[in-house]
C-alpha positions in Angstrom: 0.0 0.0 0.0 1.4 3.4 -1.0 1.7 6.3 1.4 -1.4 8.1 0.0 -3.5 5.0 0.1 -2.4 4.3 3.7 -3.3 7.9 4.7 -6.7 7.8 3.1 -7.4 4.4 4.7 -6.3 5.7 8.1 -8.5 8.8 7.8 -11.5 6.7 6.9 -10.9 4.5 9.9 -10.6 7.6 12.1 -13.9 8.9 10.7 -15.7 5.9 11.9 -14.4 6.5 15.4 -15.3 10.2 15.1 -18.9 9.3 14.1 -19.3 6.9 16.9 -18.0 9.3 19.6 -20.0 12.2 18.3 -16.9 14.2 17.3 -18.0 14.4 13.7 -21.3 15.9 14.7 -19.7 18.5 16.9 -17.3 19.4 14.1 -20.3 19.8 11.7 -21.7 22.4 14.1 -18.4 24.3 14.4 -18.3 27.9 13.2 -14.6 28.3 13.6 -12.2 27.9 10.7 -10.1 25.5 12.7 -13.0 23.3 13.5 -14.2 23.4 9.9 -10.8 22.6 8.6 -10.5 19.6 11.0 -13.9 18.4 9.8 -12.8 18.7 6.2 -10.0 16.3 6.8 -12.5 13.5 7.3 -13.9 14.2 3.8 -10.7 13.3 1.8 -11.5 11.9 -1.6 -15.2 12.2 -0.9 -16.4 14.9 -3.2 -20.0 14.7 -2.1 -19.1 15.0 1.6 -16.8 17.9 0.9 -19.4 19.7 -1.2 -21.9 19.6 1.7 -19.3 21.4 3.9 -19.9 24.5 1.8 -16.3 25.5 1.1 -14.2 25.2 -2.1 -11.1 23.1 -2.1 -8.7 26.0 -2.6 -6.3 27.4 -0.1 -7.9 29.5 2.7 -5.9 32.6 1.7 -7.3 32.2 -1.9 -10.9 31.6 -0.6 -10.7 34.9 1.4 -9.5 36.8 -1.7 -12.2 35.4 -3.9 -14.9 36.0 -1.2 -13.9 39.7 -1.2 -13.9 39.8 -5.0 -17.4 38.4 -5.2 -18.7 40.7 -2.4 -17.4 43.6 -4.4 -19.4 42.3 -7.4 -22.6 42.0 -5.4 -24.8 39.2 -6.8 -24.1 39.9 -10.5 -21.0 37.7 -11.0 -21.0 35.3 -13.9 -18.7 32.3 -13.5 -17.1 29.7 -15.8 -15.7 26.7 -13.9 -13.6 23.8 -15.2 -14.1 21.0 -12.7 -17.3 20.7 -10.7 -17.3 20.0 -7.0 -17.4 21.7 -3.6 -16.6 25.1 -5.3 -19.7 24.8 -7.5 -22.0 24.7 -4.5 -20.1 27.5 -2.8 -20.3 29.7 -5.9 -24.0 28.9 -6.4 -24.7 30.7 -3.2 -22.8 33.8 -4.2 -23.1 34.3 -7.9 -25.8 35.2 -10.4 -24.8 32.5 -13.0 -22.5 29.5 -12.7 -21.4 27.3 -15.6 -19.4 24.3 -14.5 -17.8 22.0 -17.0 -17.2 18.4 -15.7 -15.7 15.4 -17.6 -16.9 12.8 -15.1 -20.6 12.2 -15.7 -21.0 9.9 -12.7 -19.5 12.5 -10.4 -21.7 15.2 -11.9 -24.8 13.0 -11.3 -23.8 12.6 -7.7 -23.6 16.4 -7.3 -27.0 17.0 -9.0 -29.2 16.5 -5.9 -27.1 19.1 -4.0 -27.4 21.6 -6.8 -31.1 21.0 -7.5 -32.2 24.1 -5.5 -29.9 26.4 -7.5 -31.4 27.2 -10.9 -28.5 29.6 -11.5 -26.1 26.6 -11.9 -25.6 24.6 -15.1 -23.3 21.6 -15.1 -22.1 20.7 -18.6 -21.1 17.1 -18.7 -18.4 16.8 -21.5 -16.4 13.6 -21.7 -12.9 13.5 -23.3 -12.5 11.7 -26.6 -9.8 9.2 -27.7 -6.8 11.1 -28.9 -5.8 10.7 -32.6 -2.1 11.1 -32.1 -1.0 13.9 -29.8 -4.0 15.3 -27.9 -4.9 18.9 -28.9 -6.1 19.5 -25.3 -4.1 17.2 -23.1 -4.4 16.4 -19.4 -1.1 15.8 -17.7 -2.7 13.6 -15.0 -1.4 10.0 -15.0 -3.8 7.7 -16.9 -5.2 10.4 -19.1 -2.4 10.5 -21.7 -4.4 9.1 -24.5 -7.5 11.3 -24.1 -8.2 14.6 -25.9 -10.2 17.2 -23.9 -10.8 19.5 -26.9 -14.7 19.3 -26.5 -14.3 20.0 -22.8 -12.2 23.1 -23.1 -14.3 24.3 -26.1 -17.3 24.8 -23.8 -15.8 28.3 -23.0 -16.7 29.3 -26.6 -20.0 27.3 -26.7 -21.3 28.9 -23.5 -19.9 32.2 -24.7 -20.1 35.7 -23.2 -18.0 37.3 -20.6 -17.1 35.9 -17.2 -16.2 37.8 -14.1 -14.7 34.7 -12.5 -13.0 31.7 -14.2 -12.1 28.7 -12.1 -9.5 26.2 -13.5 -9.6 23.1 -11.3 -10.4 20.2 -13.6 -8.7 18.4 -16.5 -6.5 19.9 -19.2 -5.9 22.9 -17.1 -3.5 24.8 -19.4 -5.8 24.3 -22.4 -8.8 25.3 -20.3 -7.0 28.5 -19.2 -6.2 29.4 -22.8 -9.7 28.8 -24.0 -11.2 30.9 -21.2 -9.0 34.0 -21.5 -10.9 35.6 -24.4 -14.0 35.4 -22.3 -12.5 36.9 -19.1 -13.9 40.3 -18.1 -11.3 43.2 -18.2 -11.4 43.3 -14.4 -12.1 39.6 -14.0 -10.3 37.0 -11.9 -9.0 33.6 -12.6 -8.6 30.9 -9.9 -6.0 28.3 -10.9 -5.8 25.7 -8.2 -2.8 23.4 -7.3 -0.4 25.9 -8.7 2.4 24.3 -6.7 2.5 21.5 -9.2 5.4 22.2 -11.6 3.5 21.0 -14.6 1.1 23.9 -14.4 3.7 26.7 -14.2 4.4 27.1 -17.9 0.7 27.6 -18.6 0.3 30.1 -15.7 3.5 32.0 -16.5 2.8 32.1 -20.2 -0.8 33.4 -19.8 0.2 37.1 -20.0 -1.7 37.8 -16.7 -0.6 39.1 -13.4 -0.2 36.2 -11.0 -0.6 36.2 -7.3 0.2 32.9 -5.5 -1.8 32.3 -2.4 -0.1 29.5 -0.4 -1.6 28.0 2.8 -3.7 25.2 4.2 -6.7 24.0 2.2 -9.8 22.0 3.1 -9.3 18.3 3.1 -5.5 18.5 2.8 -3.1 17.7 5.7 -0.3 19.8 4.1 -0.1 23.3 2.5 -1.0 23.9 -1.1 -1.0 26.9 -3.5 -3.8 28.5 -5.5 -2.9 31.1 -8.1 -5.0 34.1 -8.7 -4.7 35.7 -12.1 -5.8 39.1 -13.3 -5.3 41.1 -16.5 -2.3 43.4 -16.6 -3.3 47.1 -16.9 -3.5 48.3 -20.4 -3.8 44.8 -21.9 
């Protein structure tokens, strides 16, 4: 068993103990960030559970920055999100219109009951296609090498219009960012998660946008991560 598998197995065992002792219920009622963070650790690799916690899986410093951005926009923010999940529910409560593009139809169907009360959210289920040679829109995640996410990233054009907020947290992230940029509002914001992964740096650094790295703890993770926040350079 690998280190990651051992950790996940250990957390799930600890969760059973937390449920029996009432600790999980107490954490569910917690209003402190520390309590909510500890609760999120029990939701590792359980997207549905994490979604019910009402917090996106970005670093806490990034969450605070995006919260302030959305507050400044009022309730008129229009969002394009690559990769549905906990953030979709969080954004649904704060934004006028949310379009979430998800490649995993089964996962999208699991989220559907949680999003049913939010008519402002549309989840677009777009599967990858077998690559014919080198994928035009590739995912660098292991096991996805022979898939092409061109239909997935093309949803930016198909949905169309201008977006105040773009979230890049799914597959083929560099291609998703490139596809979304023509639709980003002049004063818009891009959230690019897991920016600590070296494979994403060329796409981020080559975007032509100003980049602010927000490093810190994140829900569900027992170690620090980094979320990049991108904005247009003035005059561009």
